[in-house]
C-alpha positions as CSV (number, residue, x, y, z in Angstrom):
1,M,-3.6,13.7,8.0
2,K,-2.4,12.1,11.4
3,T,0.8,10.9,9.8
4,I,1.5,13.9,8.7
5,I,1.1,15.7,12.0
6,T,3.3,12.5,13.4
7,I,6.1,13.6,11.3
8,G,5.9,16.9,11.0
9,A,6.3,17.1,14.8
10,L,9.0,15.0,15.2
11,L,10.6,17.4,12.9
12,C,10.1,20.2,15.0
13,A,10.9,18.6,18.1
14,T,14.5,17.4,16.7
15,S,17.6,19.7,16.9
16,F,20.9,18.6,16.0
17,A,24.1,19.4,14.1
18,E,23.4,17.1,10.9
19,S,27.2,16.4,10.8
20,S,27.2,14.5,14.4
21,K,24.3,12.5,13.7
22,P,25.4,8.8,13.7
23,N,24.5,7.4,9.7
24,I,22.4,4.2,9.7
25,I,22.7,0.8,8.0
26,V,20.5,-2.4,8.1
27,V,21.6,-5.5,6.2
28,I,18.6,-7.9,6.1
29,A,19.4,-11.2,4.9
30,D,16.1,-13.3,4.0
31,Q,16.1,-16.9,5.8
32,W,19.5,-16.6,7.4
33,R,19.3,-18.5,10.8
34,Q,21.0,-17.3,13.9
35,Q,22.9,-20.7,14.2
36,A,24.5,-20.6,10.4
37,F,28.0,-18.8,11.4
38,G,31.1,-19.4,12.9
39,F,31.1,-17.0,15.6
40,A,27.4,-18.7,16.4
41,G,29.1,-22.5,16.3
42,D,28.4,-24.2,13.3
43,P,31.3,-26.3,12.4
44,N,30.8,-26.5,8.7
45,V,30.0,-22.6,7.3
46,R,32.4,-20.4,6.2
47,T,31.4,-16.7,7.5
48,P,35.0,-15.3,8.3
49,N,33.8,-11.3,7.5
50,F,30.7,-12.2,10.1
51,D,33.1,-13.5,12.2
52,H,35.0,-10.3,12.6
53,L,31.8,-8.0,12.5
54,A,30.3,-9.9,15.5
55,G,33.8,-9.5,17.1
56,E,33.4,-5.8,17.1
57,S,29.5,-5.6,17.6
58,V,27.1,-5.8,20.4
59,R,25.4,-9.3,19.8
60,F,22.0,-10.0,20.9
61,V,22.0,-13.9,21.3
62,N,18.4,-14.3,21.9
63,A,16.7,-12.2,18.7
64,V,14.0,-13.6,17.8
65,A,11.3,-12.9,14.5
66,G,8.2,-12.5,16.2
67,M,6.4,-14.0,13.6
68,P,8.9,-15.8,11.5
69,V,8.4,-15.1,8.2
70,C,9.3,-12.8,5.1
71,S,6.5,-9.9,5.0
72,P,5.3,-9.5,9.0
73,T,8.5,-9.0,10.1
74,R,9.8,-6.5,7.4
75,A,6.8,-4.7,8.5
76,S,7.7,-4.7,11.9
77,L,11.5,-3.7,11.5
78,L,10.4,-1.0,9.5
79,T,6.8,0.4,11.8
80,G,8.0,-0.7,15.5
81,Q,5.1,-2.8,15.2
82,R,3.7,-5.9,16.1
83,P,1.6,-8.2,13.1
84,L,-1.7,-7.4,14.1
85,T,-1.5,-3.6,14.2
86,H,0.4,-3.2,11.6
87,G,-1.8,-5.6,10.0
88,V,0.9,-7.6,7.4
89,F,0.5,-11.6,9.5
90,L,0.6,-12.9,6.1
91,N,2.7,-12.4,2.8
92,D,1.8,-10.3,0.0
93,V,-0.5,-7.9,1.9
94,P,0.5,-4.6,1.9
95,L,1.9,-2.1,4.6
96,D,-0.3,0.7,4.9
97,P,1.3,3.8,2.5
98,A,0.7,5.8,5.4
99,A,2.2,3.7,8.3
100,V,4.8,5.4,10.2
101,T,8.0,4.2,9.7
102,L,12.0,5.0,10.0
103,P,12.7,6.3,6.8
104,K,9.8,8.5,7.2
105,V,11.1,9.3,11.1
106,L,14.4,9.5,10.2
107,K,13.7,11.9,6.9
108,A,11.9,14.2,9.0
109,A,15.0,14.6,11.1
110,G,17.0,15.4,8.5
111,Y,18.5,11.8,7.2
112,D,18.6,11.0,3.4
113,T,17.3,7.2,2.8
114,A,18.0,4.7,1.0
115,A,16.8,1.1,-0.1
116,I,18.3,-1.7,-2.3
117,G,17.2,-5.4,-2.6
118,K,14.6,-7.2,-1.7
119,W,11.4,-5.4,-0.6
120,H,7.9,-7.6,0.5
121,I,5.9,-5.1,2.0
122,D,3.8,-3.8,-1.4
123,G,1.1,-6.4,-1.7
124,H,0.5,-5.2,-5.5
125,G,2.2,-8.2,-6.6
126,R,5.9,-9.4,-6.7
127,S,7.1,-7.8,-9.9
128,V,5.3,-4.8,-10.3
129,F,6.8,-1.1,-10.5
130,I,6.2,0.7,-6.7
131,P,5.7,4.4,-6.8
132,P,7.4,6.6,-4.5
133,P,3.7,6.7,-2.6
134,R,4.1,3.5,-1.1
135,R,7.8,3.4,-0.7
136,Q,7.8,4.3,3.4
137,G,10.0,7.3,2.8
138,F,12.8,5.5,0.6
139,D,14.2,8.3,-2.1
140,Y,17.3,6.1,-3.4
141,W,15.0,3.2,-5.0
142,K,17.0,0.4,-6.4
143,V,14.2,-2.6,-5.4
144,L,12.3,-5.6,-6.6
145,E,9.4,-6.5,-4.2
146,C,10.3,-10.4,-3.9
147,T,12.2,-13.0,-6.1
148,H,13.9,-16.0,-5.2
149,E,15.6,-16.1,-9.1
150,Y,19.2,-14.5,-7.7
151,N,21.1,-14.3,-11.0
152,E,19.8,-11.7,-13.3
153,S,17.2,-10.8,-11.3
154,P,14.9,-7.8,-12.2
155,Y,14.7,-4.4,-9.8
156,Y,12.9,-1.0,-10.3
157,G,15.0,2.3,-9.7
158,D,12.5,5.5,-10.6
159,T,10.9,4.1,-13.6
160,A,8.6,1.7,-14.8
161,D,11.7,0.5,-16.9
162,K,12.6,-2.8,-15.6
163,L,16.6,-3.6,-15.2
164,H,18.7,-6.4,-14.3
165,W,21.3,-6.6,-11.7
166,T,24.5,-8.1,-13.5
167,G,25.0,-11.7,-12.1
168,Y,24.2,-13.3,-8.2
169,D,21.8,-9.9,-7.6
170,A,23.4,-10.0,-3.8
171,L,26.9,-9.1,-5.0
172,D,25.6,-6.4,-7.5
173,Q,23.5,-4.9,-4.7
174,T,26.3,-4.7,-2.2
175,R,28.2,-2.9,-4.7
176,D,25.9,-0.5,-5.9
177,A,25.4,-0.3,-2.0
178,C,29.2,0.6,-2.0
179,A,28.7,3.3,-4.2
180,Y,25.8,4.9,-2.4
181,L,28.4,4.8,0.5
182,R,31.3,6.4,-1.3
183,E,29.1,9.2,-2.8
184,R,27.8,10.0,0.7
185,A,31.1,10.4,2.7
186,K,31.1,13.7,0.1
187,V,28.0,15.2,1.4
188,G,28.4,14.6,5.1
189,K,24.6,14.3,5.6
190,P,23.3,11.4,7.7
191,F,21.9,9.2,5.9
192,L,20.1,5.8,6.4
193,L,20.8,2.5,3.9
194,W,18.1,-0.5,3.9
195,L,19.8,-3.1,2.2
196,A,18.0,-6.7,2.1
197,W,19.6,-9.8,0.2
198,G,17.0,-12.5,-1.2
199,P,19.7,-15.2,-0.6
200,P,20.3,-17.8,1.5
201,H,16.1,-18.6,1.2
202,D,15.8,-21.3,-1.3
203,P,16.3,-22.0,-4.1
204,Y,19.8,-23.7,-2.1
205,M,21.6,-24.4,-5.1
206,T,21.8,-21.4,-7.2
207,A,24.6,-19.3,-5.5
208,P,27.8,-19.0,-7.4
209,A,29.6,-22.3,-8.3
210,K,32.9,-21.4,-6.7
211,Y,30.6,-21.1,-3.6
212,R,29.0,-24.1,-3.9
213,A,32.3,-26.0,-4.5
214,L,33.1,-25.3,-0.7
215,Y,30.8,-27.9,0.3
216,D,30.4,-31.4,0.4
217,P,26.7,-32.7,1.3
218,A,28.5,-35.8,3.0
219,K,31.2,-34.0,4.9
220,L,28.8,-31.8,6.5
221,T,28.0,-32.0,10.4
222,L,24.4,-32.2,11.1
223,R,22.4,-30.7,13.9
224,P,21.4,-33.6,16.5
225,N,17.7,-32.5,16.1
226,V,17.9,-33.7,12.4
227,P,16.1,-37.2,12.0
228,A,17.7,-40.0,9.9
229,S,14.5,-39.7,8.2
230,V,15.3,-36.3,6.8
231,E,19.0,-36.9,6.3
232,A,20.1,-37.2,2.7
233,Q,17.5,-34.2,1.9
234,A,19.0,-32.0,4.9
235,R,22.6,-32.2,3.6
236,K,21.7,-31.5,0.0
237,D,19.8,-28.5,1.1
238,L,22.9,-27.2,3.8
239,A,25.7,-27.2,1.3
240,G,23.8,-25.1,-1.1
241,Y,22.2,-22.8,2.0
242,Y,25.8,-23.0,3.4
243,A,27.1,-21.3,-0.3
244,H,24.7,-19.0,-0.3
245,C,25.8,-17.9,3.2
246,T,29.3,-17.9,2.3
247,A,28.9,-15.7,-1.0
248,L,27.2,-13.4,1.3
249,D,30.2,-13.2,3.5
250,D,32.2,-12.1,0.5
251,A,29.8,-8.9,-0.4
252,M,30.1,-8.2,3.6
253,S,33.8,-8.1,3.3
254,E,33.6,-5.8,0.4
255,F,30.8,-3.6,2.0
256,L,32.5,-3.4,5.3
257,T,36.0,-2.5,3.6
258,T,34.3,0.5,1.4
259,L,32.4,1.6,4.7
260,R,36.1,2.0,6.5
261,E,37.6,3.7,3.1
262,S,35.2,5.7,3.3
263,G,35.8,7.3,6.6
264,L,31.9,6.8,7.5
265,A,32.6,3.5,9.8
266,E,33.2,5.2,13.3
267,N,30.3,7.0,13.1
268,T,28.1,4.6,11.6
269,I,25.2,2.4,13.4
270,F,25.5,-1.2,11.7
271,V,22.9,-3.3,11.5
272,F,23.1,-6.9,10.9
273,T,20.0,-9.0,11.1
274,A,17.4,-11.8,9.1
275,D,13.9,-11.8,9.0
276,H,13.7,-15.1,10.0
277,G,15.6,-18.5,9.6
278,D,15.1,-21.8,8.0
279,M,14.4,-25.4,10.0
280,L,16.5,-27.2,7.2
281,G,15.5,-30.5,8.3
282,S,16.2,-29.8,12.2
283,Q,12.8,-31.3,14.0
284,G,11.7,-32.9,10.5
285,Q,10.7,-29.7,9.5
286,W,11.7,-27.3,6.7
287,K,11.6,-23.4,6.1
288,K,10.1,-21.1,8.5
289,Q,6.8,-19.7,10.4
290,R,7.7,-22.5,13.0
291,P,8.4,-21.6,17.3
292,Y,11.6,-23.5,17.3
293,E,15.1,-22.4,17.5
294,E,16.0,-22.5,13.9
295,S,13.1,-21.0,12.8
296,A,12.3,-17.9,15.0
297,R,15.6,-17.1,16.2
298,V,18.0,-14.4,14.1
299,P,20.9,-13.0,13.9
300,M,21.2,-9.5,15.6
301,L,24.8,-7.6,15.3
302,I,24.8,-3.8,16.4
303,R,28.3,-2.0,15.4
304,W,28.8,1.5,16.2
305,P,32.6,2.6,16.9
306,A,31.6,5.8,18.2
307,G,28.5,5.3,20.1
308,L,29.3,1.7,21.8
309,G,33.2,1.0,21.6
310,K,34.7,-2.2,18.9
311,S,34.4,-4.8,21.7
312,A,31.9,-7.6,21.3
313,R,29.5,-8.0,24.0
314,D,26.9,-10.4,24.1
315,L,23.0,-9.1,25.6
316,A,20.8,-11.7,26.6
317,A,17.8,-9.8,27.0
318,P,15.2,-10.8,24.3
319,I,14.8,-8.7,21.6
320,N,12.6,-8.9,18.8
321,S,11.3,-7.3,15.5
322,E,9.3,-4.5,16.6
323,D,12.3,-3.2,18.8
324,L,14.6,-2.4,16.1
325,M,12.9,0.7,15.1
326,P,12.8,3.0,18.4
327,T,16.0,0.8,19.2
328,L,18.0,2.8,16.3
329,L,16.1,6.3,16.9
330,G,17.2,6.3,20.5
331,L,20.6,5.5,19.7
332,S,20.5,8.5,17.0
333,G,18.6,11.2,20.1
334,V,15.6,11.4,17.2
335,A,12.3,10.8,19.1
336,V,10.2,7.7,19.2
337,P,6.7,7.7,17.3
338,H,3.7,7.6,19.6
339,S,2.8,4.5,17.1
340,V,5.6,2.5,18.0
341,E,5.1,-0.7,20.4
342,G,8.8,-1.6,20.2
343,L,11.1,-1.6,23.1
344,D,13.8,1.2,23.0
345,Y,16.8,-1.0,24.2
346,S,19.5,1.8,23.1
347,G,20.5,2.7,26.8
348,H,20.8,-0.9,27.1
349,L,23.2,-1.2,24.4
350,R,25.3,1.5,26.5
351,G,25.3,-0.3,29.6
352,G,22.1,0.6,31.2
353,P,19.4,-1.7,32.2
354,S,17.3,-3.7,29.7
355,P,13.6,-1.9,28.8
356,N,12.0,-5.6,29.0
357,T,11.3,-6.1,32.8
358,D,10.3,-9.1,32.4
359,T,12.6,-10.6,29.9
360,T,10.0,-12.3,27.7
361,T,9.1,-11.6,23.9
362,I,6.4,-13.0,21.8
363,I,6.4,-15.3,19.0
364,T,3.5,-16.0,17.2
365,C,2.0,-17.2,14.3
366,V,-1.6,-15.8,13.3
367,A,-2.6,-17.6,10.4
368,P,-0.4,-20.3,9.1
369,F,-0.2,-20.7,5.3
370,G,1.7,-21.9,2.5
371,Q,4.6,-24.8,4.0
372,F,2.9,-24.3,7.4
373,I,-0.7,-25.4,6.6
374,R,-2.2,-27.5,8.5
375,S,-2.9,-30.3,6.5
376,N,1.7,-30.2,7.1
377,G,1.4,-29.8,10.6
378,G,1.0,-25.7,11.0
379,R,-1.2,-24.1,13.5
380,E,-2.1,-21.0,15.1
381,Y,0.2,-19.9,18.2
382,R,1.4,-17.5,20.5
383,G,4.6,-18.2,22.6
384,L,7.4,-16.4,24.7
385,R,10.7,-16.5,24.2
386,T,12.8,-15.7,27.7
387,D,17.0,-15.7,27.9
388,H,16.0,-19.9,29.2
389,Y,12.8,-21.0,27.6
390,T,10.2,-21.3,25.2
391,Y,7.1,-21.9,25.6
392,V,4.1,-22.4,23.0
393,R,0.2,-22.8,23.2
394,D,-2.0,-23.6,20.2
395,L,-6.0,-22.9,20.2
396,T,-6.1,-26.2,22.0
397,G,-4.0,-25.2,24.7
398,P,0.1,-25.7,25.8
399,W,1.9,-27.5,22.9
400,L,5.9,-26.9,23.5
401,L,7.8,-26.2,26.3
402,F,12.0,-26.2,26.3
403,D,14.8,-25.3,28.4
404,N,16.9,-23.8,25.5
405,V,20.1,-23.8,28.0
406,T,19.6,-27.4,29.1
407,D,18.7,-28.4,25.7
408,P,19.6,-26.2,23.2
409,Y,18.5,-28.3,20.3
410,Q,14.7,-28.5,21.8
411,Q,14.8,-32.5,21.9
412,H,12.8,-32.6,25.1
413,N,9.4,-31.1,24.8
414,L,8.4,-30.3,28.7
415,V,5.1,-29.9,28.5
416,N,2.6,-31.3,30.8
417,E,5.5,-33.3,32.4
418,P,4.5,-33.2,36.1
419,D,8.1,-32.4,37.5
420,H,7.6,-28.9,35.5
421,A,4.5,-28.0,36.1
422,T,5.2,-24.9,38.2
423,L,7.3,-23.6,35.3
424,Q,4.7,-24.1,32.6
425,A,1.8,-22.4,34.3
426,D,4.1,-19.4,35.7
427,L,4.8,-19.2,32.3
428,D,1.3,-19.8,31.0
429,A,0.7,-16.5,33.5
430,Q,3.2,-14.7,31.7
431,L,2.3,-15.6,28.1
432,N,-1.7,-14.3,29.6
433,R,-0.3,-11.4,30.7
434,K,1.3,-10.5,27.6
435,L,-1.6,-11.1,25.2
436,K,-3.3,-9.2,27.6
437,A,-1.3,-6.1,27.0
438,N,-1.1,-6.3,23.7
439,N,-4.4,-6.3,23.2
440,D,-4.0,-9.9,21.2
441,A,-7.4,-12.0,22.1
442,F,-5.3,-15.1,20.5
443,L,-8.5,-15.6,18.0
444,P,-8.3,-18.3,15.2
445,S,-6.7,-17.0,11.7
446,A,-10.1,-17.1,10.1
447,E,-11.4,-13.9,12.0
448,Y,-8.5,-12.0,11.6
449,I,-8.2,-12.6,7.9
450,R,-11.9,-11.8,8.0
451,Q,-11.5,-8.5,9.9
452,R,-8.8,-7.3,7.5
453,G,-10.5,-8.5,4.5
454,Y,-7.7,-10.6,2.9
455,H,-8.4,-13.2,0.0
456,V,-6.9,-16.6,0.9
457,D,-6.8,-19.7,-1.3
458,A,-6.5,-23.0,0.3
459,N,-3.1,-23.1,1.4
460,G,-3.9,-20.0,3.7
461,T,-1.9,-18.0,1.4
462,V,-3.0,-14.7,-0.3
463,P,-2.4,-14.8,-4.4
464,Y,-0.2,-12.8,-5.8
465,T,1.3,-12.8,-9.2
466,K,4.9,-12.3,-10.0
């Protein structure tokens, strides 16, 4: 009942001419780290279309995934809440069907809604049909909960009949999104389109052959924080990862061309981001959940010619996963629900001050699982990401302190060094204040798992059916 009242109140409180409302497109890649673009300085990857998009976008250069793993980030993007609030702090657990989400709020404000691609917040098995009551407000629906088989992968529409994308799924999903755009151009009603690609998440060697042929592992330039002991594996993985990235760059070209040719580009807020990054051998580690830059830092590009202009701007203010929903609502002139914990950066995007007055945001691991199990170095942590520093504490005390300006590859851990004692104490005090404000007691993972009634295996992972 609470959700119905909240959405209904938003509808009653919102008055506008539909034709003047901006459309909203959110494109999410899975496991695409912030550093892996030409515009971000990667010397290897070919991303000319993303580079062009970045040249017309506001770029949050310190954007992070507050809990850098798939399901928690996606739930935060949709709800504007932190993981301990919405409860999705592990993969393969369900987001409450009654949650107040971006598509529900926009739908109440007169928007049509569409989701295409990966979902991963249903929690009823990775290959099951997701009925309308569990779609969080999306109407147009061509979705699978989760797969990492990117060629002819399955999905569901409005019925439980399993369908399949043709060829490399991200390209086919993008073509479907393009068809949706062409249809929307005829309607004149504002819409939210949520396009979620599976790549460049591993397996790395499954992009079409023409993209894999572009990258010779032996010729890649590695980040300085990749140790020699893992160099061979890092080169192999990076070559496949970059192949996925360039395939998605071609998909972005088709998507942006359709957006422009359909006449929708000027009054469409276009967001590109990722659910988390990928270590790919940096620090001698792999995949995500880690608090390091390659795992926690994500791309965040926002383009809206009619409202923000077309000149590239870099914003240094840290922005987190839960901040996207209120920011999009703020840009659209739609009231932000009381359930939202994130900050509205819409005024900052328009040239005003940052709403983040202490210039910090939280990075978190509530419950390490999968590749981040304790035997593989995993641990619960809470940390601060500022526009200058990363400071992280685990359950035993201070763990990491990096000056990301002078040490962008995080090769020098300053924690407990006497010369940085004052800085560490200040950041630790800020972290304590932030945790208190967020009602985060920083308990062992077993307590949060018990509170939610989740069942995990020996790796801390929620078992799922494929």
